[in-house]
N, C-alpha and C positions, 0 to 999 in steps of 0.2 A: 205627170211627166213635165209639164210646162214649168211648174213651180220648182221641181228638182233641177231642171236645166238652168233656170234663172239663178238659183242659190249657188250651184256649182260654178257657173261661169262668172258670177259676181265675186266669188271667193278667189278664182284664178286671177281676175283683173286686179283686185286689191293686193293680193299676195305678189303679183308681178311688179307692181309699182314699189312696194315695200322692199322687195329683193333688189330692185334697181337702185334704190337710194342707198340701202345699207350693206348690200352684198350678201345678205343671208335672210333667213326667217320666212322664206316662201312656205315651207311646210307648216310652220306654226300658225301663220295667218290663214292659209287655205283650210287647215283642219278645223279652225274655229267655225267655218261655214259648212264644210263637208261632213263633219261628224254628225250633223243632224239628218243627212239624207243619203249617205253612202255607207256601204259595208266597210269596216275598218281596213281590211287587206286591200280592197280596191282603192280606198282613199290614200293608203300608204304608197301603193305603186304609182298612183297619179302624182302624189307629192314628189316622189323621187324623179320621175320623168320630167315634170314641168320645172322643177328646181334645176335639173341638169340643163334643160333648154335655156333657162334664164342665165345660167353661168356661162354657157357657150356664147350667148349674145354678149355678155359682159366682157368676155375675153377679147372680143373685137371692138367693143364700144368704149370700154374703160380700161385701157391697157396699163397693166401694172406688172413690171418685171418681178420675177420670183426672187425674194430675198432668201437664198438657200440656207444660210446658216440659222435663220429664224424659222423658216418653213419646214425644214426636214424633220425636226423632232415631232411637230404636229402631224405630218404625214405618216411617219413610221408608227406613232401611237394610234392614229386613225385606222390604219390598215389592220392593226391588232384588234381594234375594237369592233370592226364591222361584223366579223363572224359571230361575236357575242350578241349583237343586236338581232342578227338574222335568226339565231337560235331562240332568242326570247320572243320574237314577233308572234309566233302561233300560241305561245304559252302565257304571255303577259295580259292582264286585264288593262286594256288601253285607257279605259275611263279613269282608273285609279292612277295610272301613270301620268296622264295629262293633268289630272288634278294636282298631283304632287309636284310636278314640274312647274305648273302654273303658279302654285303657291310659293314655291322657291323664288321664282322670278318677281313675283309681286312684293316679296319682302326685301330681297336683296337690291334690286335695281333702284327703287325709290330711295333706299338708304344711301346709295352711291350718289344719287342726284342731289340729295340734301347735304352731303358731306363732300363737296367738290374738292376741298383742299386736302383731303387725305393723301399722304404720300404714296407714290407707286409701289407695288410689290416688286422687290428686286431679288428675293430669295427663291431658291428652287431651280433656277437655271433651266437647262434644256430638259431635265427629268420632269420638272413641273409642266413645261410646255408639252411634253409627250403624254403626260396624264390627261391634260386638257384635250389633246388630240384623240386620245383613246375614248374619252367620254363622248366626243363628237362622232367618232366612228360607231360606237354603240347606238347612239340616238339616230345616226344615219341609217343603220340597219333596221331600226324600228319604224322608219317612216320618212327619211329625208331630212331630219332635223340636224344635219351635220354641223351647222355653224353656231349653234346657240351657245354652247359652253366655251368653245374656242373664242368666240367674239367677246363674251363676258370676261374671259381671262385676259385677252389683249387689252381690254379697257382697264382692268386692274393693273396691268403692266404699264399702262399709259403709253402704248406705242403711238407714234405720230400717225396722223390720219392716213397718209398714203401707204405707210408701212403696214398699218393694220389692214387696209383694204387689200394690199397685195397678199398678205398672209391668208386672210379669210377667203379671198376670191380664188386663189390657187389651191388652197386646202379643200374648199368645197367642190371645185371642179374635179380634182383628182378623186376625192371620196365618192362623189356622186356617179362618176364613171364606173368605179368598181361596184358600187351598190346596184346600179342599173344592170350591169352585166350579170351579177349574181341573181337579181330578181328574174331576169330572162332565163338563166340557167335552171332556176328552181320553179319555173312555170307560173310565176306571179304576174307576168304581163299577159293577161287573159283577154278574151274577146271584149268584155265590158270595159276594160281599161283602154283598149285601142279605140273603142267607140267614143269614149269620153275625151281621149286625147285629140281626136279630130276636131272637137269643139274648143278645147282649152288652149291648145298651142297658139292658134291665131288670136284668141281672146287675150292672152297674157303678154304677148310680145310688145305691143305698142305701149301699154302701161309700164312695162319693164324698161323700155327705151327712154320714156319720159322720166322715169326715176333716176336712170343713170345720168341724164343731163342735169337733173336737180342736184345730184351729188357733186358734180364738178364745180359748182359755185359756192360750196359750203366751206366755212372756216373750220379750223381744228376744234374749237370749243363747241361750235354748233353741231359738228359731226358727232362728237362724243355724247352731247346731250341727246341728239336724235337717236343714237344707238340705244341708250339707256331707256328712253321713252319707248322706242319700238319693242324692246325686250319686256318692259312693263305692260304694254298693251297686249303683247303676245301672251304673257302670263294671264292677264285678265280674260282674254278670249278663250284660252284653254280651260280656265276655271268655268267660264260662262257656258261652254259647250259640254262640260263633263259633269259638273255638280248636279244640275237638274236631273240628268239621267241616272246618276248614282242615287239621288234622293228617291226617285221613282222605284228603284230596284230594292230599296230597304224594306 
């Protein structure tokens, strides 16, 4: 039990700091720790609840007004995607899912880092934004990964730092509220989840606050590079936690 507690709490602290800096990625970072010691559905519920707690803290600490013309397509798409993710949750092999998503991030994000001068994507408009939001909603239903695809899309769009933070922060907050309520309604917030939350919420909040203050001093270029590095490391962590278990199951 002591080793499990250390791993779970350490995952929450690391994920809290990353979320504080970047505005997303709690679930992906935490899962790279929790996948080794927790049942998938318990880990998914914890990721949703802790991500939501971090976003609520950010709403007070890193205030970013909603850019409604840019935010609304993401939110509408996300709301359509959440039921799909919840439907997939009990059916999907989470190890293969994490391995596939991790591989995608490991290929795409370093490519973007190496090709900084690529022009921004300007095609697709609000429809493309809604598709990115839909993908975020699906991943949110699967375990609180709401911000991964929308953040990558905002980086491809080359949104300014504060605009991107506003879109992602408000998108994640709205999506995670809906996902958390649906998890409660479906009985996924169980006794073991509540037991772990009593440990994890206090553990993650100070690192999340420190991360938010780190964000405030960053330049546009540094923020964009950090986002891509975070996504790359998240992909590496997801592969690292899933591939050994997949190999053992072959």
